[in-house]
C-alpha positions in Angstrom: 0.0 0.0 0.0 2.8 2.4 0.8 2.5 5.6 2.8 -0.8 7.6 3.0 -0.7 11.4 3.1 -2.9 11.8 6.2 -1.0 11.4 9.5 -2.3 8.5 11.7 -0.3 9.6 14.7 0.0 13.3 15.5 1.8 14.8 18.5 1.6 18.6 18.9 3.6 20.5 21.5 3.5 17.7 24.0 4.6 18.8 27.5 5.0 16.9 30.7 6.7 17.9 34.0 7.5 15.7 37.1 8.1 18.1 40.0 10.9 20.4 38.8 11.9 18.1 35.9 10.6 18.8 32.4 10.3 15.4 30.8 8.7 16.7 27.6 9.3 20.3 26.4 7.1 20.8 23.4 7.6 17.7 21.3 5.8 17.6 17.9 5.8 15.1 15.0 3.5 13.2 12.7 3.5 9.7 11.3 1.6 8.7 8.2 0.1 5.4 7.4 2.7 3.1 6.0 5.5 5.1 7.6 8.0 3.8 10.2 9.4 6.5 12.5 12.3 5.7 14.8 12.4 7.6 18.1 16.1 7.8 19.2 17.3 9.2 22.5 19.5 8.5 25.5 18.0 7.4 28.8 16.2 10.4 30.4 15.5 12.0 27.0 11.7 11.6 27.4 11.0 8.5 25.3 9.3 6.6 28.1 7.2 9.6 29.1 6.1 10.1 25.5 5.2 6.5 25.1 3.3 6.3 28.4 1.3 9.4 27.2 0.6 8.0 23.8 -0.6 4.7 25.2 -3.1 6.5 27.6 -1.1 5.4 30.8 -0.7 9.1 31.8 -1.9 12.5 30.7 0.1 15.2 29.1 0.2 18.5 31.0 -0.4 20.4 27.8 -0.3 19.8 24.0 -2.1 16.9 22.4 -1.7 13.5 20.8 -4.1 12.0 18.3 -4.2 8.4 17.1 -6.2 7.9 13.9 -8.1 11.1 14.8 -8.9 10.1 18.4 -7.5 12.5 21.0 -5.5 10.4 23.5 -6.4 12.7 26.5 -10.0 13.4 25.7 -11.0 10.0 24.2 -8.6 7.3 25.5 -10.9 4.4 24.8 -11.2 5.4 21.1 -7.4 5.9 21.0 -6.8 2.4 22.5 -8.9 0.8 19.7 -6.7 2.5 17.1 -3.2 1.6 18.4 -1.4 -1.6 19.4 1.5 -1.6 21.8 4.3 -3.9 22.5 6.8 -2.9 25.2 10.3 -4.0 26.2 9.0 -6.4 28.8 6.9 -9.2 27.4 3.3 -9.0 28.7 2.8 -12.8 28.0 1.6 -15.3 30.6 4.2 -18.0 30.4 1.7 -20.7 31.6 -0.7 -20.1 28.7 -0.2 -21.5 25.2 0.2 -19.2 22.2 -3.4 -19.7 21.2 -4.7 -19.2 24.7 -2.7 -16.0 25.0 -4.3 -14.6 21.8 -7.8 -15.7 23.1 -7.1 -13.9 26.4 -6.0 -10.8 24.5 -9.1 -10.9 22.3 -11.3 -10.9 25.4 -9.5 -7.7 26.6 -10.1 -6.1 23.2 -13.8 -7.2 23.3 -13.5 -9.1 19.9 -16.4 -11.4 19.0 -15.4 -15.0 19.6 -15.6 -16.1 15.9 -13.5 -13.1 14.8 -11.0 -13.7 17.6 -10.5 -17.3 16.6 -10.0 -16.6 12.9 -7.8 -13.5 13.5 -5.7 -15.5 16.0 -5.1 -18.3 13.6 -4.3 -15.8 10.8 -1.7 -14.0 13.0 -0.1 -17.3 14.3 0.3 -18.3 10.7 1.7 -15.0 9.5 4.2 -14.8 12.3 5.4 -18.3 11.9 3.9 -19.6 15.2 1.2 -21.9 13.9 3.2 -25.1 14.8 3.9 -23.7 18.3 0.3 -22.5 18.9 -0.5 -25.3 21.5 2.8 -25.1 23.3 3.2 -23.1 26.6 4.7 -19.7 26.0 7.5 -20.5 28.5 8.9 -23.0 26.0 9.2 -20.2 23.3 12.5 -18.7 22.3 13.0 -15.0 22.7 12.2 -14.3 19.1 9.0 -16.4 19.2 7.9 -14.5 22.4 8.5 -11.2 20.7 6.5 -12.3 17.6 3.6 -13.4 19.9 3.7 -10.1 21.7 3.4 -8.4 18.3 0.5 -10.7 17.3 -1.3 -9.7 20.5 -0.7 -6.0 19.8 -2.2 -6.5 16.2 -5.2 -8.7 17.1 -7.7 -5.8 17.0 -6.3 -4.5 13.6 -4.9 -1.2 14.9 -3.9 1.4 12.4 -0.9 2.6 14.6 1.7 0.3 16.2 3.8 1.7 19.1 6.9 -0.4 19.9 9.4 0.1 22.7 12.8 -1.6 22.0 11.1 -4.5 20.0 14.3 -6.4 19.3 16.1 -5.9 22.6 17.8 -9.1 23.7 17.2 -11.0 20.4 19.9 -12.7 18.5 20.8 -11.4 15.0 18.6 -13.9 13.1 15.6 -13.2 15.3 16.1 -9.4 14.9 16.2 -9.7 11.1 13.1 -11.8 11.1 11.2 -9.3 13.3 12.3 -6.4 11.1 11.0 -8.2 8.0 7.6 -8.6 9.8 7.5 -4.9 10.7 8.4 -3.8 7.2 5.5 -5.9 5.9 3.1 -4.2 8.4 4.2 -0.8 7.1 3.6 -1.9 3.5 0.1 -2.8 4.6 -0.4 0.8 5.7 0.2 0.6 9.5 1.9 3.6 11.0 4.8 2.5 13.3 6.5 4.4 16.1 9.7 2.6 17.0 11.5 3.6 20.1 15.0 2.1 19.9 18.6 2.3 20.9 19.6 0.1 17.9 21.0 2.3 15.1 21.0 -0.7 12.7 17.3 -1.2 13.4 16.6 2.5 12.7 18.6 2.4 9.5 17.0 -0.8 8.3 13.4 0.1 9.1 12.7 3.8 9.6 11.7 6.2 6.8 12.3 9.0 9.3 14.1 9.4 12.7 13.3 11.8 15.5 16.2 12.5 17.8 15.0 13.3 21.4 17.3 14.9 24.0 16.3 16.5 27.3 12.6 16.3 26.3 13.1 18.2 23.1 13.4 17.2 19.4 17.1 17.7 18.7 16.8 16.7 15.0 14.5 14.9 12.6 14.7 13.5 9.1 15.7 10.4 7.2 18.9 8.7 8.3 20.5 10.1 5.1 19.3 13.6 5.7 20.6 13.6 9.3 24.0 12.3 8.1 24.2 14.9 5.3 23.3 17.7 7.8 26.3 16.7 10.0 28.8 16.8 7.2 30.4 14.9 4.3 33.3 13.3 6.3 34.3 12.5 9.8 38.0 13.1 10.3 39.7 11.2 13.1 43.0 12.4 14.6 45.2 11.6 17.6 48.4 13.2 19.0 49.5 10.2 21.1 48.3 6.6 21.6 46.6 7.4 24.9 45.4 11.1 24.6 44.7 13.2 27.6 42.0 15.9 27.9 44.4 18.7 26.9 45.3 16.7 23.7 41.7 16.5 22.7 41.3 20.3 23.4 44.2 20.9 21.2 42.7 18.8 18.4 39.4 20.6 18.7 41.2 23.9 18.2 42.7 22.5 15.0 39.2 21.2 13.9 37.6 24.6 14.8 40.1 26.4 12.6 38.8 24.3 9.7 35.1 24.9 10.5 34.4 21.4 11.7 31.9 20.1 14.3 33.7 18.1 17.1 32.0 14.8 17.9 31.8 13.3 21.4 35.1 11.7 22.3 36.0 8.2 21.5 38.5 6.6 24.0 41.6 6.9 21.9 41.2 9.8 19.5 39.2 13.0 18.7 36.7 13.1 15.8 35.2 16.0 13.9 32.5 16.2 11.2 33.6 18.3 8.3 30.9 20.0 6.1 31.0 21.0 2.5 29.5 17.9 0.8 30.7 19.2 -2.6 34.2 18.1 -1.6 33.9 14.5 -2.5 37.4 13.4 -1.3 38.0 13.2 2.5 41.7 13.6 1.9 41.0 17.3 1.4 40.2 17.5 5.1 43.0 15.3 6.3 45.5 17.2 4.2 44.1 20.5 5.6 44.3 19.2 9.2 47.9 18.0 8.7 48.9 21.4 7.3 47.2 23.3 10.2 48.9 20.9 12.7 52.3 21.5 11.1 51.8 25.3 11.2 51.1 25.1 14.9 54.0 22.6 15.6 51.6 19.8 16.6 52.7 16.2 15.7 49.8 13.9 14.7 50.3 10.2 15.4 47.1 9.1 13.6 44.9 10.7 11.0 42.0 9.2 9.0 38.6 9.8 7.5 35.3 8.0 7.2 31.7 8.7 6.2 29.3 9.9 9.0 26.9 7.4 10.5 23.4 7.9 12.0 25.0 7.3 15.4 27.4 10.3 14.7 24.4 12.5 13.9 22.5 11.3 17.0 25.5 11.9 19.3 26.2 15.4 17.9 22.5 16.4 18.1 21.8 15.0 21.5 25.0 16.4 23.0 24.3 19.8 21.4 20.8 19.8 23.0 22.1 18.8 26.4 24.7 21.6 26.2 22.1 24.2 25.3 20.1 23.4 28.4 23.0 23.7 30.8 
């Protein structure tokens, strides 16, 4: 089906405060049908607060959130009918079988018995669980449990799927299998909000990423747009094998002289994103840095370049937002 133009999940100026802590400070974004949006942010960025608010577990102080046109604050029951949710912690009863778990979930969703039975069988088949349907959930692998969680979240045919770290703790094969299922759901027109720490997951699945830091949107766009906004190249340099803080400060002076954006430190070197995408060859920057170092009498022990990653863009944006708040 692809993406639909009308947003199915719409967050406008969402604000939430706990005592003196602002957990959400005016967060806004939209997700269309068929779109996967990754929500990336460090612990304490506001992701959990936002998800609790979207899933009707708490109310925003101000602003609004709508799921398929239903206002989450004013009409939570209509919103609950429109979204499915699967969290980090499995909500499965390990003593039930896969089929029993789906029947139990259907009861909570008030689905008619005949529809619940046919829909349950359809989802077990689709998610590769039909053969394990009559086995206790406690005998399931991590990947099978996560797929059953997803089946439970989709039982009532929600138009919006909210996922919190869906592949956490899964091995590589199970993660890839789960991603294929989620990509299929998006093709069917479901809008998916994916809170994740997994940059590969975001790169593989998300059409767009929202970077959250200190309760604010620190950046948004496709992974490619976020990388391009950071720069064309990341230059890595070191002045000794085990640099000290003053060594990094010196390197940042060199980077600043060339107009670069220093990235959060790696343990053994300093890195800087260099703009000007029209300069296709990263050696332009390493040569310029070498010349600047020679001019200042600085001896570089290591020098290299690489293309920026989504993780670089995330670290630069979230660190920048944190520094603005201080």
